[in-house]
C-alpha positions as CSV (number, residue, x, y, z in Angstrom):
1,M,-56.3,173.9,105.4
2,A,-55.1,175.8,107.8
3,S,-53.7,174.7,111.2
4,Y,-54.6,176.0,114.8
5,I,-53.6,175.4,118.2
6,I,-56.1,175.2,120.8
7,M,-55.5,175.5,124.5
8,S,-58.4,174.5,126.4
9,T,-59.2,174.4,130.3
10,L,-62.3,172.1,131.8
11,T,-64.8,174.0,133.4
12,D,-66.3,172.1,136.9
13,E,-68.6,170.6,134.7
14,G,-66.1,169.6,132.2
15,R,-64.6,167.7,134.7
16,K,-66.6,166.2,136.1
17,T,-67.9,164.9,133.0
18,I,-64.3,163.5,131.7
19,K,-64.0,161.9,135.0
20,E,-67.9,160.0,134.7
21,K,-67.4,159.3,130.5
22,P,-63.5,159.7,129.7
23,N,-64.4,158.7,126.0
24,R,-66.0,161.4,126.0
25,I,-63.0,163.3,124.7
26,L,-62.9,160.8,121.3
27,E,-66.5,161.6,121.1
28,V,-66.1,165.4,120.9
29,N,-62.9,165.1,118.1
30,K,-65.7,163.4,115.8
31,E,-68.6,166.0,116.7
32,L,-65.7,168.7,115.6
33,E,-65.4,166.7,112.2
34,K,-68.8,167.2,111.5
35,M,-68.2,171.1,112.1
36,G,-65.0,170.8,109.6
37,V,-62.6,170.8,112.1
38,K,-59.6,167.9,112.0
39,V,-57.9,166.7,115.0
40,K,-54.5,166.2,114.3
41,Q,-52.7,165.4,117.7
42,Q,-54.4,165.9,121.2
43,F,-52.1,166.1,124.8
44,A,-53.6,166.1,128.2
45,V,-51.1,168.7,129.8
46,L,-50.0,169.6,133.2
47,G,-50.2,173.2,134.1
48,P,-52.9,176.0,133.5
49,Y,-54.2,174.3,130.5
50,D,-55.9,171.0,130.4
51,F,-55.5,170.1,126.8
52,V,-53.6,171.3,123.7
53,N,-54.7,170.6,120.3
54,I,-53.4,170.8,116.8
55,V,-56.6,171.1,114.7
56,E,-56.8,171.9,110.8
57,A,-59.9,173.7,109.5
58,P,-60.7,175.6,106.2
59,D,-61.2,178.9,107.9
60,N,-61.1,181.3,110.7
61,E,-65.1,180.9,110.5
62,T,-65.0,177.3,111.1
63,V,-62.8,177.7,114.0
64,M,-64.9,180.4,115.3
65,R,-68.1,178.2,114.8
66,M,-66.5,175.6,116.6
67,S,-65.5,177.5,119.2
68,I,-68.5,178.9,119.8
69,E,-70.5,175.9,119.8
70,L,-67.9,174.3,122.6
71,G,-68.0,177.2,124.5
72,A,-71.9,177.3,124.5
73,R,-71.9,173.7,126.5
74,G,-70.3,175.5,129.6
75,S,-68.0,172.2,129.7
76,V,-64.5,174.3,128.5
77,H,-63.1,177.2,128.0
78,L,-60.7,177.7,124.8
79,I,-58.1,179.6,123.8
80,T,-57.3,179.3,119.8
81,L,-54.1,180.4,118.4
82,P,-53.7,180.6,114.2
83,A,-50.5,178.5,113.7
84,I,-48.4,179.0,110.6
85,P,-45.8,176.4,109.5
86,V,-42.1,177.9,109.8
87,E,-41.3,177.1,106.5
88,E,-44.4,179.4,105.2
89,F,-43.5,182.1,107.5
90,I,-40.1,182.2,105.9
91,K,-41.2,182.1,102.5
92,K,-43.8,184.9,103.4
93,L,-40.9,187.0,105.0
94,K,-38.7,186.6,101.5
């Protein structure tokens, strides 16, 4: 499984939803699992992003489908970064 870092910013609609129903965050995590994306860690953060997630997925295509699905809802904007463990990165450089 490949690792990805997802930084997300809620839209006005997304903030309204989370304010009214905070557990929606956990419901979305379950939806992601059905799409083949497993949330490993999730942080609410301060600054230009609202959440930072570390997820695993089988491939880039799975993450792209997830991104389109979530983005189409109009509640969140995502930036997704593929992540390579440092040990693997060093091994590939040798």
